[in-house]
C-alpha positions in Angstrom: 0.0 0.1 -0.1 1.5 3.3 -1.6 0.9 5.6 1.6 2.5 8.5 0.2 0.8 8.7 -2.6 -2.2 8.6 -0.7 -1.6 11.7 1.0 -0.6 13.0 -2.0 -3.8 12.8 -3.7 -5.8 13.6 -0.3 -3.5 16.7 0.2 -4.7 18.7 -3.4 -8.0 17.8 -2.1 -7.5 19.3 1.1 -5.8 22.6 -0.1 -8.8 23.1 -2.3 -11.2 22.0 0.9 -9.3 25.1 3.0 -9.0 27.5 -0.2 -12.9 27.6 -0.1 -12.8 28.2 3.6 -9.8 30.2 3.7 -9.4 32.6 0.2 -5.6 33.3 -1.3 -7.2 36.9 -2.2 -10.4 38.1 -0.1 -12.7 40.0 -1.7 -15.9 41.6 -0.8 -18.0 38.7 -0.5 -15.3 36.3 1.3 -14.6 39.2 3.6 -18.6 39.1 4.6 -18.8 35.5 4.9 -15.6 35.4 6.9 -16.3 38.8 8.9 -20.2 39.6 8.9 -20.9 43.3 7.2 -19.1 45.7 7.7 -20.5 48.5 9.7 -18.3 50.9 7.9 -15.6 50.0 5.4 -13.4 46.7 5.0 -10.0 47.4 4.3 -9.4 44.0 2.0 -6.0 45.2 1.5 -4.9 44.9 4.8 -6.7 41.0 5.6 -4.6 39.9 2.2 -1.0 41.4 3.0 -1.9 40.4 7.1 -3.5 37.4 6.6 -4.0 35.7 3.9 -0.8 35.9 2.1 1.0 34.6 5.2 -1.2 31.5 5.8 -1.2 30.8 2.5 2.8 31.2 2.1 2.9 28.6 5.3 0.3 26.4 3.3 2.3 26.1 0.3 5.5 24.9 1.6 3.5 21.6 1.6 3.5 19.2 4.6 2.2 15.6 4.7 -2.2 16.6 5.8 -1.5 13.5 7.5 -4.5 14.4 10.2 -7.3 15.8 8.1 -6.2 12.5 5.5 -6.6 10.8 9.1 -10.2 12.5 9.5 -11.6 10.9 6.0 -10.3 7.5 7.2 -12.0 7.4 10.4 -14.8 8.7 9.2 -15.0 6.6 6.0 -14.2 3.2 8.5 -17.3 5.1 10.6 -19.5 4.1 7.6 -20.0 7.9 7.5 -21.0 10.2 4.4 -17.8 11.5 3.6 -18.8 14.3 1.0 -21.0 15.7 4.2 -17.8 15.8 6.5 -15.2 16.7 4.2 -15.1 20.7 4.9 -14.2 19.8 9.0 -10.8 18.5 7.9 -9.5 21.9 7.5 -9.9 22.0 11.3 -7.1 20.2 12.6 -5.1 21.6 9.2 -5.5 25.0 9.6 -5.1 24.9 13.9 -2.0 23.0 13.0 0.0 25.1 10.4 -1.4 28.3 12.7 0.7 26.5 15.9 3.7 26.0 13.3 3.7 30.1 12.6 3.7 30.8 16.7 5.9 27.8 17.6 8.8 29.2 15.4 9.1 32.2 16.8 9.0 31.2 20.5 12.0 28.4 19.3 13.9 31.6 17.4 13.5 29.2 14.3 14.8 30.2 11.1 13.7 27.5 8.4 10.3 25.4 8.5 9.7 23.2 5.3 12.8 24.4 3.3 12.3 27.9 3.8 12.6 31.2 6.0 10.1 30.8 8.8 6.7 33.4 8.3 8.1 35.7 11.2 11.7 36.3 9.0 9.7 37.3 5.7 6.4 38.8 7.0 7.4 40.1 10.6 7.1 39.2 14.3 3.4 40.8 14.6 2.2 39.8 11.3 3.1 36.0 12.0 1.9 36.2 15.1 -1.8 37.6 14.3 -2.0 35.2 11.1 -1.1 32.3 13.6 -3.4 33.5 16.2 -6.3 34.1 13.3 -5.8 30.5 12.3 -6.5 28.6 15.3 -10.4 30.5 15.5 -11.3 31.1 11.1 -11.9 26.6 10.9 -14.7 27.2 13.6 -16.3 28.6 10.2 -17.2 25.4 9.1 -18.9 24.6 12.6 -21.1 27.5 12.2 -21.9 27.6 9.1 -23.0 23.8 8.8 -24.9 23.4 12.5 -27.9 23.1 10.3 -26.8 20.3 8.3 -26.3 17.9 11.5 -27.9 17.3 14.8 -27.8 19.9 17.1 -25.4 17.4 20.1 -23.3 16.2 17.7 -22.6 20.2 16.5 -22.3 21.1 20.3 -19.9 18.2 21.2 -17.5 18.9 18.5 -17.2 22.4 19.9 -16.7 20.9 23.0 -13.8 18.7 21.5 -12.3 21.7 19.9 -12.7 24.0 22.9 -11.0 21.5 25.0 -8.0 20.4 22.8 -6.8 24.1 22.0 -6.5 24.4 26.2 -4.8 21.3 26.3 -2.5 22.2 23.4 -1.3 25.8 25.3 0.0 23.4 28.1 1.5 21.0 26.1 3.7 24.0 24.1 3.9 25.8 27.5 5.6 22.5 29.1 8.1 21.7 26.0 9.0 26.0 26.3 9.8 25.4 30.0 11.6 22.7 29.6 14.1 23.8 26.6 14.7 26.8 28.3 16.0 24.8 31.8 12.9 25.7 33.8 11.2 23.2 35.7 12.8 19.8 36.1 14.0 19.7 32.6 17.6 17.8 33.9 16.1 15.0 35.8 12.5 14.7 33.0 10.9 11.0 33.1 9.5 8.9 29.7 5.8 9.7 31.6 6.3 12.9 31.7 7.6 13.5 28.0 4.7 11.2 27.0 2.4 13.3 28.5 3.5 16.3 26.8 3.4 15.0 23.7 0.1 14.0 23.9 -1.1 17.9 24.8 1.6 19.1 22.6 1.9 16.6 19.4 -1.3 14.6 20.3 -4.0 17.5 20.7 -4.7 18.0 17.2 -4.4 14.4 16.1 -7.0 13.4 18.6 -9.0 16.3 17.8 -9.4 15.0 14.6 -9.7 12.0 15.2 -12.7 13.2 18.0 -14.4 15.4 16.1 -14.7 12.8 13.2 -16.3 10.2 15.1 -18.8 12.5 16.6 -20.2 13.9 13.3 -20.1 10.5 12.1 -22.2 9.7 15.1 -20.2 7.1 16.9 -21.0 6.1 20.7 -18.8 7.4 23.2 -16.9 4.6 23.7 -15.8 5.0 20.2 -15.3 8.2 20.3 -12.5 8.1 23.3 -11.2 5.0 22.0 -10.4 6.3 18.5 -8.8 9.5 20.2 -6.7 7.5 22.5 -5.3 5.7 19.6 -4.6 8.4 17.2 -3.1 10.3 20.1 -0.6 7.8 20.3 -0.2 8.5 16.7 0.4 11.5 17.0 2.8 11.2 20.0 4.9 8.4 18.0 4.8 11.0 15.1 6.7 13.6 17.7 8.9 11.0 18.9 10.0 10.1 15.3 10.3 13.8 14.4 12.9 13.6 17.5 14.8 10.9 15.8 15.1 12.3 12.4 16.1 15.7 13.5 19.3 13.5 15.0 19.4 11.4 12.1 20.6 13.7 9.6 19.4 13.0 5.9 16.4 15.4 3.7 14.3 15.9 7.0 17.0 17.6 9.2 17.7 19.5 6.5 14.3 21.0 5.7 13.5 22.3 9.6 17.5 23.0 9.8 20.3 20.9 10.9 20.2 20.3 14.7 17.8 22.6 15.5 16.3 20.8 18.6 19.7 20.8 20.3 20.1 24.7 19.5 16.7 25.3 21.0 17.8 23.2 23.6 14.7 20.7 23.3 14.5 17.7 26.0 13.3 15.3 23.4 12.8 11.8 24.2 16.5 10.8 22.9 18.1 13.6 25.1 16.1 12.5 28.6 17.0 8.6 27.9 20.7 9.5 27.6 20.3 12.0 30.6 19.5 8.9 32.5 22.2 6.6 31.6 24.9 8.5 30.2 28.3 8.8 32.7 28.8 11.5 34.4 31.2 13.7 31.7 28.5 12.6 28.7 25.5 13.7 31.0 27.2 17.5 32.1 28.9 18.2 28.3 24.9 17.5 26.6 23.4 19.5 28.9 26.2 22.2 28.9 25.3 22.1 25.0 21.7 22.2 25.0 21.8 25.4 27.5 24.2 27.2 25.4 20.9 26.9 22.3 24.1 27.5 19.8 23.8 27.0 16.0 27.9 25.8 16.0 27.8 22.8 14.0 30.9 21.2 15.7 29.0 21.3 19.2 25.9 20.1 17.9 27.5 16.7 15.9 29.3 16.5 19.5 25.5 16.5 21.3 24.3 13.9 18.6 27.3 11.7 18.9 27.0 11.4 22.7 23.2 11.1 22.3 23.5 8.3 19.9 26.8 6.3 22.2 23.9 5.6 24.2 21.6 4.0 22.3 19.0 6.5 22.8 17.7 7.3 19.6 16.8 3.7 18.5 15.1 3.0 22.2 13.3 5.9 21.3 12.2 4.8 17.7 11.3 1.2 19.7 9.2 3.3 21.8 7.2 4.7 19.0 6.2 1.7 17.8 5.3 0.1 21.5 2.9 2.9 21.7 1.2 2.3 18.0 1.0 -1.1 18.6 -0.7 -1.1 22.2 -2.9 1.7 20.9 -4.2 -0.3 17.8 -5.0 -3.2 19.8 -7.9 -1.2 22.1 -9.3 -0.1 18.7 -9.0 -2.3 16.5 -12.3 -4.3 17.9 -14.9 -1.5 17.9 -13.7 -0.9 14.4 -15.9 -3.3 11.3 -13.6 -4.7 9.0 -13.0 -2.6 5.4 -10.6 -1.0 3.2 -10.6 2.6 5.1 -10.0 0.5 8.3 -6.8 -1.5 6.8 -5.1 2.2 5.8 -5.4 3.3 9.2 -3.6 0.6 10.3 -1.1 1.1 7.4 -1.3 5.3 7.5 0.1 4.5 11.7 2.9 2.6 10.8 3.9 4.6 7.7 4.0 7.7 10.3 6.5 6.0 12.9 8.6 4.7 10.3 8.8 7.4 7.5 12.1 9.6 6.5 10.9 12.7 6.4 
């Protein structure tokens, strides 16, 4: 099964759906659709320069679009009318890209998907505001479609969205605290890391699955089980990001070689290393992480320490275990179908990918 082909095919359709809700260029009609009638007069150029342009600059850089693809696979596996649910795929995808705009500022990033970060091109003020509005623009899909679904489903979808947006704030706050050396950053446990990821990276995956299942009419047990499964995929996806950033190749080149070391991130391979390294290696790794350096020799030294203790392979194995365990819980809830098969293959792909 060619998962990359499925993702590429879905990505084109997903971008077309996003464009229906967030135009590349606002005009009077789309302004009124999005913001309501103006009491006085809109400055449409401002909306294009400070909202549409930075948003589409980010979206046009690509990305796997795996969260909305998984949304559609889950809805299909539950026997839902896919055409009726397609508009909602923009919720996790647009919010995700909004978090990237903000995340790059917080991490002082240089590159995102092979290009300068949005704030480097448009300025911090525009990037912050564009990122923030991307948290809310996708809610137009719920607002404009509320009469097409039972009201309890729409209300549940709003509740899921609200709770997950609260959760993602905690996940990001925790990650920021750690790479700034705050809290117990030097003595973190695996469980603390996994919980951070469940809120930072697992949140939007979980949101996608739970909203898809809710709008498809699934019962609460199925909604929660699918949420836990896709959360595990999200956490495993983050672990694979950690692994790839320490392994070179195309992924590291596109994100920025050694960025996680520069940011001082307490990734899972770092945590594993700090737990078992000898005193000299542990001290040196912490020194380099706390420098937030861009010196390539220092970054290579830190990566070598991490690889020395087998921490990268251990992290990869943890990702596999998470997805395997979560799938065992949800497999019996889904009837046999091509969509179910694709969901499992999809999860395996995300934790074995090279980019």
